[in-house]
C-alpha positions in Angstrom: 7.3 -25.1 -8.3 7.6 -25.0 -4.4 8.6 -21.6 -3.5 9.9 -22.9 -0.1 12.9 -24.4 -2.0 13.9 -21.2 -3.5 16.1 -19.1 -1.4 17.3 -16.4 -4.0 14.9 -14.3 -6.1 16.1 -11.9 -8.8 14.0 -9.5 -10.4 14.1 -7.9 -14.0 12.2 -4.9 -13.9 12.1 -4.8 -9.8 10.8 -1.0 -9.7 7.5 -1.7 -11.3 4.6 -1.3 -8.6 3.5 -5.0 -8.9 7.1 -6.2 -9.0 8.1 -4.3 -6.1 5.2 -5.7 -3.9 6.7 -9.3 -4.7 10.1 -8.1 -3.9 8.8 -6.8 -0.4 6.9 -10.1 0.3 10.0 -12.3 -0.6 12.1 -10.1 1.5 9.8 -10.5 4.4 10.0 -14.5 4.0 13.8 -13.9 4.6 14.6 -14.7 1.0 17.7 -13.0 -0.7 16.5 -10.4 -3.0 18.0 -8.5 -5.4 17.3 -7.1 -9.0 17.4 -4.8 -12.0 15.5 -1.8 -13.3 16.2 0.6 -16.0 15.5 3.9 -13.8 16.1 5.0 -10.5 12.8 6.1 -8.5 11.7 6.9 -5.3 10.2 3.4 -5.3 13.5 1.6 -6.0 15.2 3.9 -3.2 12.5 2.6 -0.7 13.4 -0.9 -1.8 17.4 -0.3 -1.4 16.6 1.1 1.9 14.8 -2.0 3.0 18.1 -3.9 2.2 17.4 -4.9 -1.4 20.3 -4.6 -3.8 19.3 -2.8 -7.3 21.4 -1.9 -10.3 20.2 0.2 -13.1 22.4 -0.8 -16.1 21.7 -4.1 -18.1 25.1 -5.8 -17.3 25.7 -9.3 -16.6 28.5 -8.7 -14.4 26.2 -6.8 -12.1 24.3 -9.7 -11.2 25.5 -10.8 -7.5 27.1 -14.2 -7.7 24.9 -15.5 -4.9 22.1 -15.8 -7.6 24.2 -18.2 -10.0 22.8 -21.0 -8.0 20.1 -23.6 -8.7 17.8 -22.4 -5.8 17.3 -19.1 -7.5 14.2 -17.8 -9.4 14.1 -15.1 -11.9 10.8 -13.0 -12.1 10.3 -10.7 -15.1 7.9 -8.1 -16.1 6.3 -8.2 -19.5 7.8 -5.1 -20.1 11.3 -6.2 -20.5 12.4 -6.3 -24.2 13.6 -9.9 -25.5 16.9 -8.4 -26.2 17.6 -7.8 -22.5 21.0 -9.1 -21.7 20.4 -10.3 -18.1 17.3 -12.2 -19.3 18.8 -13.8 -22.0 21.7 -14.7 -19.5 19.4 -16.5 -17.3 17.5 -18.3 -20.2 20.6 -19.7 -21.8 21.4 -21.2 -18.5 18.0 -22.7 -17.8 17.2 -20.9 -14.6 13.6 -21.0 -13.5 12.2 -17.9 -15.1 8.5 -16.9 -14.3 6.2 -13.6 -15.2 5.1 -12.0 -12.0 1.4 -13.1 -12.7 2.6 -16.7 -12.5 4.5 -16.0 -9.5 1.2 -14.5 -7.7 -0.6 -17.6 -9.0 1.5 -20.0 -7.3 1.5 -17.8 -4.1 -2.2 -17.5 -4.1 -3.0 -21.4 -4.9 -2.4 -22.3 -1.3 -4.3 -19.4 0.4 -7.8 -18.1 0.8 -7.5 -15.7 -2.3 -9.5 -12.5 -2.8 -8.9 -11.3 -6.4 -10.1 -7.8 -7.5 -10.4 -7.4 -11.2 -11.4 -4.3 -13.6 -10.3 -2.0 -16.1 -10.4 0.8 -13.4 -10.5 0.9 -9.6 -8.2 -2.3 -8.9 -5.6 -0.7 -6.9 -7.9 1.4 -4.7 -10.5 -1.4 -4.2 -7.7 -4.0 -3.2 -6.2 -1.4 -0.9 -9.3 -0.9 1.0 -10.1 -4.7 1.1 -6.8 -5.2 2.4 -6.9 -2.7 5.1 -10.3 -4.0 6.3 -9.1 -7.5 6.5 -5.7 -6.4 8.2 -7.5 -4.3 10.8 -9.7 -6.8 11.4 -7.3 -9.3 12.5 -7.2 -11.5 9.5 -3.9 -13.5 8.6 -3.6 -11.4 5.2 -1.1 -10.4 2.6 -2.4 -7.9 0.3 -0.4 -7.2 -2.9 -1.4 -3.9 -4.0 -0.5 -2.0 -7.3 0.0 1.4 -5.3 1.4 2.7 -2.3 -1.1 2.6 0.4 -0.7 5.9 2.6 -1.7 3.9 6.1 1.5 1.9 5.4 3.6 3.7 3.2 3.9 0.4 1.2 2.5 -1.8 -1.8 2.2 -4.7 0.8 -0.3 -4.9 3.4 0.4 -7.7 6.3 2.8 -10.6 5.9 -0.1 -13.3 6.6 0.1 -16.8 5.2 -3.3 -18.1 5.1 -5.3 -15.1 3.1 -4.4 -13.0 0.2 -5.6 -9.8 -1.6 -4.2 -9.6 -5.1 -5.3 -7.3 -8.2 -6.2 -9.3 -11.1 -4.5 -7.5 -13.9 -6.3 -8.2 -17.4 -2.9 -6.8 -18.9 -1.5 -9.8 -20.8 -4.5 -11.8 -19.6 -2.2 -12.3 -16.2 -5.3 -12.6 -14.1 -6.1 -16.2 -15.4 -3.0 -17.5 -13.5 -4.8 -16.5 -10.2 -6.9 -19.1 -8.2 -9.5 -16.8 -6.3 -11.9 -17.8 -3.8 -13.8 -14.4 -3.7 -13.5 -11.9 -6.6 -15.0 -8.7 -7.9 -15.0 -6.9 -11.3 -15.1 -3.2 -11.1 -15.4 -2.5 -14.8 -14.9 -4.1 -18.3 -14.0 -1.1 -20.5 -12.0 -1.6 -23.4 -8.1 -0.9 -22.6 -5.1 -2.7 -23.6 -6.1 -3.0 -27.3 -2.5 -3.6 -28.5 -2.7 -7.0 -26.6 -6.4 -7.9 -27.2 -7.1 -6.3 -30.6 -10.8 -5.6 -29.9 -13.3 -4.9 -27.1 -15.0 -8.3 -27.6 -11.7 -10.1 -26.9 -11.1 -8.1 -23.6 -14.7 -8.7 -22.5 -14.3 -12.6 -23.1 -11.2 -12.6 -21.2 -13.1 -10.9 -18.2 -15.8 -13.7 -18.7 -13.1 -16.3 -18.5 -11.9 -14.6 -15.5 -15.4 -14.6 -13.9 -15.8 -18.4 -14.6 -13.2 -19.1 -12.2 -15.9 -18.3 -9.5 -18.2 -21.3 -9.7 -20.5 -20.0 -6.7 -21.8 -16.7 -8.1 -22.6 -15.5 -4.5 -18.7 -15.0 -4.2 -18.5 -12.9 -7.4 -19.2 -9.1 -6.8 -19.7 -6.7 -9.9 -20.8 -3.3 -10.7 -24.6 -3.3 -11.7 -24.1 -2.5 -15.3 -21.8 -5.5 -16.3 -23.1 -8.4 -18.3 -22.2 -11.0 -15.8 -23.7 -13.3 -13.0 -22.9 -12.3 -9.5 -23.9 -9.9 -6.5 -24.4 -6.5 -7.6 -23.1 -3.2 -6.0 -24.4 0.0 -6.8 -24.3 3.8 -5.7 -27.9 5.4 -5.2 -29.6 2.8 -7.0 -31.2 -0.7 -6.4 -28.5 -3.4 -6.2 -27.8 -6.2 -3.7 -25.2 -3.8 -2.0 -26.4 -0.3 -2.3 -25.0 3.0 -1.1 -27.9 5.1 0.1 -28.7 8.3 2.1 -25.2 9.8 0.9 -24.1 13.2 2.2 -20.7 15.2 2.5 -19.4 16.1 6.0 -16.2 17.7 6.5 -14.8 16.5 3.2 -16.0 12.7 3.6 -18.9 10.7 2.3 -21.2 9.5 5.2 -23.7 7.0 3.9 -25.8 3.7 4.7 -25.3 0.5 3.0 -28.3 -1.8 2.2 -27.2 -5.5 2.0 -29.2 -8.5 1.3 -29.9 -9.0 5.0 -29.5 -5.8 6.8 -28.7 -1.9 6.5 -25.3 -0.7 8.0 -25.8 2.9 9.0 -23.3 5.9 9.1 -20.2 4.6 7.3 -17.8 7.4 7.0 -15.2 7.4 4.1 -12.8 10.1 3.0 -11.7 9.4 -0.5 -13.5 11.9 -3.1 -15.4 10.8 -6.1 -18.5 8.3 -6.8 -16.2 5.9 -8.3 -14.3 5.6 -4.9 -17.7 5.2 -3.2 -18.2 2.2 -5.6 -14.6 0.9 -5.0 -15.5 1.0 -1.0 -18.9 -0.7 -1.6 -17.1 -3.6 -3.5 -14.4 -4.0 -0.6 -17.2 -3.8 2.0 -19.2 -6.6 0.1 -16.2 -9.1 -0.1 -15.3 -8.5 3.5 -18.8 -9.1 4.8 -18.9 -12.1 2.6 -16.0 -13.4 4.4 -17.5 -12.8 7.8 -15.9 -9.2 8.9 -18.2 -7.7 11.4 -19.8 -4.5 10.6 -18.1 -2.6 13.4 -14.6 -3.5 11.9 -15.7 -2.6 8.2 -16.8 0.9 9.5 -13.8 1.5 11.6 -11.5 0.5 8.7 -13.3 2.5 6.1 -13.3 5.5 8.3 -9.3 5.3 8.9 -8.4 4.6 5.3 -6.2 7.3 4.1 -5.9 6.3 0.4 -3.3 5.3 -2.2 -0.5 7.3 -3.5 -1.4 9.0 -6.9 -5.0 8.2 -6.5 -6.4 11.5 -6.0 -3.8 12.3 -3.7 -3.6 15.8 -2.2 -0.5 17.6 -2.6 -1.6 21.2 -1.6 -5.0 21.8 0.3 -5.5 25.3 1.3 -8.2 28.0 1.0 -6.7 29.7 -2.1 -5.0 26.8 -3.8 -5.8 22.9 -4.2 -3.2 20.7 -5.9 -4.1 16.9 -6.7 -2.2 14.2 -8.2 -3.9 11.0 -10.0 -2.8 8.2 -11.7 -5.7 8.2 -14.3 -4.7 7.1 -17.8 -8.0 6.2 -19.4 -10.7 8.6 -20.5 -13.1 6.9 -18.1 -10.7 7.5 -15.3 -10.2 11.1 -16.2 -14.0 11.5 -16.1 -13.9 10.1 -12.5 -11.2 12.7 -11.5 -13.2 15.5 -13.1 -16.7 14.4 -11.2 -14.7 14.3 -7.9 -13.1 17.7 -8.3 -16.3 19.2 -9.7 -18.3 17.7 -6.7 -15.8 19.1 -4.2 -15.0 22.5 -5.9 -17.8 23.6 -8.3 -17.0 27.1 -8.6 -13.4 27.0 -9.0 -11.1 27.2 -12.0 -9.7 23.6 -12.7 -6.4 23.0 -14.5 -5.6 19.6 -15.6 -1.8 18.6 -16.5 -2.1 15.4 -18.5 0.8 13.0 -19.8 -0.5 10.4 -22.0 0.7 6.8 -21.5 1.4 4.6 -24.4 1.0 5.4 -28.2 -1.4 2.6 -28.7 -3.7 3.8 -25.8 -3.5 7.5 -27.2 -4.6 6.1 -30.6 -7.3 3.9 -29.7 -8.9 6.3 -27.5 -8.2 9.6 -28.8 -11.7 11.0 -29.1 -12.4 9.8 -25.5 -9.4 11.6 -24.1 -10.1 14.7 -26.0 -13.8 14.7 -24.8 -12.8 14.2 -21.1 -9.9 16.6 -21.0 -12.3 19.4 -22.5 -14.5 19.2 -19.5 -11.9 20.9 -17.5 -11.3 24.7 -17.8 -7.5 24.6 -18.9 -5.4 21.9 -20.2 -1.6 21.4 -20.4 -0.3 18.4 -22.2 3.2 16.7 -22.0 4.4 14.3 -24.7 3.4 10.6 -24.7 5.0 8.5 -22.2 6.1 5.6 -24.3 6.8 2.8 -21.6 7.2 -0.4 -23.4 6.3 0.9 -26.9 8.1 2.5 -30.0 6.6 5.4 -31.5 3.7 5.2 -33.9 3.6 7.3 -37.0 1.0 10.3 -36.7 0.3 9.5 -33.0 1.6 12.1 -30.6 0.3 14.9 -28.2 -0.2 17.5 -30.8 -2.7 15.3 -32.6 -4.6 14.9 -29.3 -4.1 18.7 -28.4 -5.9 19.5 -31.8 -8.9 17.4 -31.0 -9.6 18.7 -27.5 -12.5 21.3 -28.2 -11.4 24.3 -26.1 -9.2 27.4 -26.2 -7.3 27.3 -23.0 -4.9 24.6 -23.9 -1.1 24.0 -24.4 1.4 21.6 -25.1 4.7 21.8 -23.2 8.0 20.2 -22.7 8.9 18.8 -19.3 11.4 21.5 -18.8 8.7 24.2 -19.3 5.8 22.5 -17.3 6.5 24.2 -13.8 6.6 27.7 -15.6 3.4 26.9 -17.6 1.6 25.8 -14.3 2.8 28.6 -12.4 1.4 31.2 -15.2 -2.0 29.7 -14.7 -4.6 31.4 -12.5 -6.6 28.1 -11.8 -7.1 27.5 -8.0 -7.5 23.7 -8.6 -4.6 22.0 -10.2 -4.5 18.2 -10.9 -1.7 16.2 -12.6 -2.9 13.1 -14.3 -1.2 10.2 -15.8 0.5 6.6 -15.3 3.8 7.6 -16.7 6.8 9.4 -15.1 4.8 12.5 -14.4 4.5 11.2 -10.9 8.3 11.8 -10.6 7.6 15.6 -11.3 5.1 16.1 -8.5 7.5 17.0 -5.6 9.1 19.8 -7.8 5.6 21.0 -8.8 4.7 21.2 -5.0 7.7 22.8 -4.1 7.2 25.4 -6.8 3.5 26.2 -6.0 4.2 26.5 -2.0 6.7 29.2 -3.0 4.2 31.0 -5.0 1.6 31.0 -2.5 
């Protein structure tokens, strides 16, 4: 498929974080872009403000007539049900229909491609890497699974020769990509509704790693059972973060590479997991030839990604942080970060589980990771693409959390429950629509201060 011959791009599920990045990309190329999503969000409003037409009802008559042409491609998200009317309309008329991952594969095939894979850390690592390359003058486009604060967008740059993409393991999507340099942040079990077991997901990561024939172009965290250049925080590896200090809320550290030591790097994102993400991005940038001074400057100026340890309130008496964490390992990383920054303060975690299957598959891990906080408030499970599973609900999870200060509340009761807490560090956690509640929680907390 030749994308240069495509003039109309229609998205079914345009409001998804990955889909919206593609929509922005095609808009910058001058294509006619439109789409459907089931829910209006801040992200869809931003797309509309950029000139993209979006509707929120599954109705064929709402598809603009300009898309009834041969030079149209339809891009779908795996979350769309097979009964979707608009999708079936395009299928019945033999339109070119592609998954988002397939389109990314086509785009990256003719570019120098950096691919960031892993169960956790993809968005932050790819954002840091895209920022380093863009700030260093590289002709790059980075497709990111989050809104990067420096750009207020999930698209960095509009270059034609270099791409940075998140290599998503869901639905084995990352096997469509054609990476020149890649990293793998982690290979924890997830998406067991797709893979079935841990062995299958690891085999898929191995297949992705095999796309990089020269293992000097594959960067991995030290514990992974793969061949590649290793990164580690505070222990021996090919790229090692050493002499780590915290100054004015930022990490300051040195990096020992295979050939030199880069001194006095400053990086503001909290948590040892984010140090690992920064180290992976630095290693990939260095392998591409980016100079030390440019790497150092970009890392110091990186402001983070929305909903990745995003400070909403930061005062002497109250801290409110919002984070996308939706897996026990990610919740543990959030707890490590807040414990390092606020060791003697009471911490309240508000968690909205994401997917019935993920809650079922990792129920004990969720219970253990949440019990590390001083207080927990649970919301009902956000179903996303799934139907309910009998016996799997937030009450089951609540019963498994070994602590006294815990409760399950509805969305309409959430703000009052938060205001009733005496915690001085508050963290909202989850990948569902809890992100849409953040502004209301922030407003209520500010009024309380």
